[in-house]
N, C-alpha and C positions, 0 to 999 in steps of 0.2 A: 679230091685234093688232100694231100697229107696233112694230118693234124700237127700243129706246131705248139710247143710248150717252152717255157723259160724257167731257169733256176738262177736266182740272183744271190750271190754270196755276200752277206752283209753282217756276219756274226763277229768279225774281229774288233778288238778294242782300239787298235792303232796306237800302240805305246810310243812309237817314234814321233807321233804328232805332239806328244808332251802336252796334253790337253784334257780337261774334264769332259769335253764334248767328244762323243764317239765318232770314229773316223769318217764313216760314210755320211754323217750329218754335217760335216764341215761344208760351208757354202762355197760354190764356185759361181761368181757373178750373181750372188744373191739367192741361189737355189742349192739345197743340199745335194751333194754328189749323187747319192743314190736316187734322188728324184730325177736328175738328168738321165740316168740310166733307164729308169722306169718309163719316162716320157718317150725316149727314142724307141724302146721296145713296144710300147703301146701303139705307136704309129703303124706297126706291122700287123696289128690285130691278131695277137696270139690267142689260142684257145684256152690256155691256162698258164698262170705265172705263180711261182712259189718263191718267196723271199726267205732265205735262211738267216735267222736272227740269233744273237747270243748276248753279248754285252750291249747294254742299252736297248734291250728288245722293246720295251714299252714305248720309248721315244721314237724308235725306227717305225714301229707299227703306227703310231700317231701321225708320223710324217707322211707315210704312204697311204694310210686310210684303207678304204675297201677296194682298192684297184687290184689287189692280188690276195693270194692265200699266204700263210706264214707257217714255218716250221722252226722249232728251236733246237739249236746246237748247245746242249748244256755244257759240254767240255770242248775246248778248242784243240781238236786232235788232227787238224789238217783239212785241206780242201776236199779230199775224197770223202772223208768222214762227214764234212758239211753237206755235200750233195746227197749223201745217203740218208740224211734226215728228211729228205723229200720223198722217200720211197713209199710211205703210206698213201701219198696223194698221187704219185705218178707211175709207180713201177708196173702196174698192170695195163697201162695205156699203150696203144700203138701210135707211132709218129716220130717226129724229130724234136729233140730237146736242145735248146741252146743254154749253155752255162756261161754266165758273165759275172764279173766281179763288181761289187757296188762302189768300188773306188776308181772306176774308169769312166769318168763323166764325159769324155770327149768323143767316144765312139758314136758315130752317127747312124741314124736309121738306114741310110743307104748302104753302109758297110755291113750292118746286121743282115739286111735283106740279101746282099750279094753273097754272104756266107751261107745263109740258108739255101739259096738257089744253087750254088756250086755243090753243096753237100747232097742235095736231093737229085741234081742232074747226074752226078757221078755214082749214085747208089752206094755211098760210103757208109761204113758203120760209125766213123768218126771223121770230123774235119776240123783242123786247128786253124784259128786265125793267127797268122804269123806276120812278122815284119822284119825288115833288115836294118841293122844299125852298125856303124863301125865301132861303137862303144857299147857292147852287150853286157857289161859287168852287171851282175845281180839278176840277170834274166835266165830263165831256163832255155837251154839250147835245143833246137830242133835238129835231130840227127837223121840224115837221109842215107839210104843204101846206094850201091853203085848204079842202080836204075833210077835214082833220084826220087824214090818213094820214101815216104815218112816211115822211119823204123821205130823211133822212140823219142822221148823228150827227157833231157837230163837237167836236173836242177843245178844251179850254179855251184852250190856247196858240194855237190856229189860228182861234178864233172872232172875228167882228167885233163892233162895239159893240152892234148890235141882237141878235145871237145870245147875247151874254153876259147879256142880260136874261131869257132863257128859264129858267124854274124847273124844268121837267121834265128830269131828268138820267138819263144812262145808268149803270146800276149795274155794268156790266161782266159781266153774266150774260145769256146768249142761248140760245134754241133755234134750231136750223137743220135744214132738210132736209139730210141728210148729204151727198148727192151734190152739191147746190147749193153747200154750204159749200166743199168742197175744189176744186170747179171755179172758184168766185169768187176763192179765195185766190191762184190763179195770176195773177190780174190786178191784185192789190193792189200799189200803188207806194209808194216811200218818199220821195216828193216832198212833204215837210212840214217843220215847224220842227225836229223832232227827228231827221229822217232815218231814221225807223223805219217798219216795216210794220204799220199799225194794223189790228186786227181789225174795228173799226167801219166801216172803208171797204168791207167786204163788203156792208153795208147799202145803200150808194149804188150799188154795182155791180149788186146784185140788182134795185134799183129801175130801173136803166137797162135791165135785161133785161125789164122789165115784169112782174116777179114780185112776189108779195104779201109785204109786210113789215108785221107787226103789232107791237103793244106791249101788255104786261101791266103796268098801273100798280099797284104794290103799295101798300096803304095804310100799311104799316109801314116808314117811312123808316129807323128805327133798325136794322132788320134788315140793311140794305144797306151798313152801315159797312164801308169798306175800311181795313184797319190798315196804315198806312204809317209811323207813328212811335210813340214811347212814349205820347204824349198819346191817340192813337186806341186804343192797346192798353189803356190804363186805362179808356176809355169802353166798350170791348168787354167788359172784365172786369166793370164795374159792371152793364151790361145783362144779361149772361149770369147773373151772380150773382142779380140780381133775378128773372130768369125761373125759375131753379132753386128759389129760396126760395118764390116764389108757387106753384109746382107742389106742393111739399111741404105748404104751408099749406092749399091746397085739398084735399089728401088727409088732412087732420086732424092735422097736426103743429103744435104751438104754438111758433112762433119769436118770442121776446119782442121782439127788436130786429133785424129783417131787414137793416137797413143795416150792421150789425156782426156778421153771421153769414156764414160762408163754407163752402159745401157743394159738393163736386165732383160732376160729372154722374153717376158710377156709384154714388153712395151710395143705399142703400135704407133708408128710415125708415118704420116702421109708425105708425099713428094713435095719438094720445094720448101721444106722446113730447113732452117739453118741451126746447127748446134755448135756453139763456141767452146773452146777449151775449158777444162776444169769442171765440166758439167756431169752430174750424176743423175740418171733417170731410172727410177726403180718401180717395182710392183706392176700393177695393172694400169699403166698410164697410157693415155691416148693423146697424141698431138696432131692437130689438124694442119692443113696446108698453109704455107706462107708464115707460119709462126717462127719466132726467133727466140732461142733459149741460150742463156749464158752471156758472157763467161761466168764460171764459178757459181752455178746455180744447182740446187738439189730439188728434184721433183719426185714425189712418191705418191702413187695411186691417185693421180689427178687426170681430169679431162681438161685440155687446153684448146681453145677454139682457134679459128682461122685468124691469121694476122696478129696474133697476140705476141707481145714481147715481154720476156722475163729476164731481167739483168741482175746478176749477183744476188739472188734471192732464194728463199726456201718456201716450198709449197707442199702440203701434205693432205691427202684424203679430201680433196675439194674439187669443185667444178668451176672453171674459169671460162668466161664467154669469149666472143670474137673481138678482135682489135683492142684488147685490154693492154694497158701499160703498167708493168709491175717492176718496181725497183728503181735504183739500186737499193739493196739491203732491206727488202721487205720480207715479212714472215706471214705466210698464210697457213694457219693452223687448221686442224681437221674440222670437217662438217661446215665448211664455208662455201658459199655460192656467189660468184661475181658475175654481174651482167655484162652485156656488150658495151664497148666504148667506155668502160670505167677506168679508173686510175688509182693505183696504190704506189705512192712515192717512197722516198728514202726513209728508212727507219719507221715504217708503219707496220702494225701488227693487227691481224684480225683473227678471231676465233669463233667458230660456231655462229657465223654471221652471214646474212644475205645482203649483198650490196647490189643495188639496182642499176639499170642501164644509165650510163652517162654520169654516174656519181663519182666523186673524187675524194680521196684521203691523201693529200699530197705529201705530208711529211710529219714525222714525230708524233704519232697518235696510236692509241690502243682502243680498238673497238671490238669488244667481246660480247657474246650472247645478245645480238642486236639484229633487228630487221630494219634495213635502211632502204628507202624507196629510190625512185628514179631522180636523176639530176639534182642530187643532194651534194652540197659542198661542205666538207668537214675540215675546219681550220687546224693549223699546227698546234700540237699539244693537247688535243681533245682526248678525253678518257670517258668511256662508259664504265661507271663504277658498278660492277655487276655482282660483287661478292661481299656478303656481310660477315664472313667468317664461318658460316654454316651452309647457306644456300646461295644459289646463282639466280639472278633476276634478269628479265628481258627489258631491253631498251628498244623503243620503236621510234624511228625518224621517218616521217612521211615525205612524199614527193616534194621536190623543189625547196626543201628547207635549207637554211644556211646556218651553220654552226660556227661561231667566232672562235678565235684562237684561245687556247688555254681554258677551255670550258670542261667542267665536270658534270656529267649527266648521271645522276644518282638513280639507279634502277630500283624498282620498276618505274618507268616514266615514259610518256609519249610526247614527242615534239611534233606538233601539228603541221599539216600541209602548208607549204609556203611561208612558214613562220621563220623568224630570225632569233638567234640566241646571241646576245652581246658577248664580246670577247671578255674572258676572265670570269664568267658566270659559273656558279654552282647551282644546277637546276635540280630541285627536289620535288617539284610539282609539275603536272602536265601543262604543256604550252598549247593554247588554242591555235587553230588555223590562222595564218596571216598575221600573227601577233609578234611583237618584239618583247622578248623576255630579258630583263636585266636582273641579275642576282649577285651583287657584289657590294662590299662595304663602301660607304660614302667616303670619298677622298678628303683628307684633312691635311693642309699645309701649315707647318709651324715655322714661320719665318725666323731666320737667324739661328735656329736650333743647331744646325750643323757646325757653325763657327764656334758657338759655346761648347759644344761637345769636343771639338778638336782642341780648344784651349785647355779644357779640363784634363785631357789626356796628357798634355805637356807638363802640367803641374804635378 
């Protein structure tokens, strides 16, 4: 089987993005553009991949990690010059090399695979991934001869009036015979409007050597979008979002309003889950069957169990059990674990807390750095006072305890199994099992005081 390689062009700064962030690192549905490209190529299981970096090299390398090799383009002298930087790694190898741009996040594994297969089937020295559009402005035009063979590619700035009318465009993605590619690159000139070494000039060089040049015309023009500015970035986001949502819906997920639902690529959702409008689901989140999420909820890196309902709430980096009721307006902060059949009601916040099966925090409470047992009821306005200005401390509330409204639990403290804390208490010492703890000032009524106070104000 023919060896397959890839060169990813990721050296440009992307000045039209008008951003401190290097172009290929701008996210599309939560993932850097260049990472989308790498993920789709990796699905083909290539023998070697080289990413050409320049501006922001360290950040691009950090983003991609050890899934490829890297070559540095010190000066930005064009796409042909960029590919040439991979010569030390690839030039002596036999096989097929695909060259792709790091700012084309929408091209799928299936399209890359079809391009490889056509190139190798036809025995071509080069195959261009092309697309057709009635508005080709800005794209290089694919010029064919009278026999409909690819003759050359002309950049938009160098095209004449007749060539500008051509609707078949070069997407910037190619397959090459590897040896032919690096041999032809030695002949590429920078005699053009930009003074750069264009990779498409390799096509004309190979034609001049009477080598076969093919083209694979993809029917999916939207896939080939190159992201050069914020407008194109938004277009890529919209297309990728639609693609992801359609995949989930075809797998049995009910997305009520796909246009207003945002799901990142790594999210796993089982069938019979319902997603309401305004919901954002990010990171490595898993949602089990019969769950209901939204409206207007944000979930990031969470496990959500079967039949759980999350309404108008935020959850991050936590595990949520089965048949849990969350919200509206609850906040689950990182490192929390919520057991089955639990409840977090409106305006409750938990952080780094384990909440046991059947336990309830119904409203207006903060529970942080706590271990809460099973079947615990935490009343409105309860706070675990976990921070002394320097250190965090643990609160333990054991099974079947009942915490009255407006209680302050000053950590470190343990509330024993089956015990009661009276409403309005400030607890500073451990509470034994099955005890009633009352920690509040004795009430004093001063009769007639209010009347005297009001009369004094009138004087």
